[in-house]
N, C-alpha and C positions, 0 to 999 in steps of 0.2 A: 504494500499499500504506500502510495507517495504522500508527502506532506506530513509525515509523522515527526513529532517533536520528542526529544529524549526526555524521560521522566514524566510523560503525560500519558494518562490512561485514556483509552478510546473504546466505546462500546456502542453497539447498535441494538435497539429493541424494536422488533417488528410489531406493529399494531394494526389491526384491521381498521379499514377506513371508517367504518361506522362506530369506532370506539375512540378515535383520536380526540374528539371533544371531551371525552371523560378525563383525559390526561391534561389537555391544555386548560380546561375549565373556562367558565364565563369570563370574558374580558382578558384572558391570558394570565389569570391570577397565579397558576402553578408556575408558569415560566417566570413571572416577575419575582416570586419567592425564591426560586432556584437562583436567579441572577443576583438577588441581594445577598444570599448566603455565600455565593462564590466570591462576590466583591469583598465580603468581610474576610474570607480566607486568604485572598491574594493581596490585601492592602497592607 
C-alpha cells in the first residue's frame, strides 16, 4: 500500500451502505467527536 507513514496504524471497516448513517450519526456528530479526541492526543 502506498502512502503509509511509519508509526501510524491504518485500518478499514467495511459497512453496508444502509448502515453508514448509524456510524456517522445526525449532523456528523460521531466524526466530530473522533476528530476532537484525536486533536487532544496529538496536541
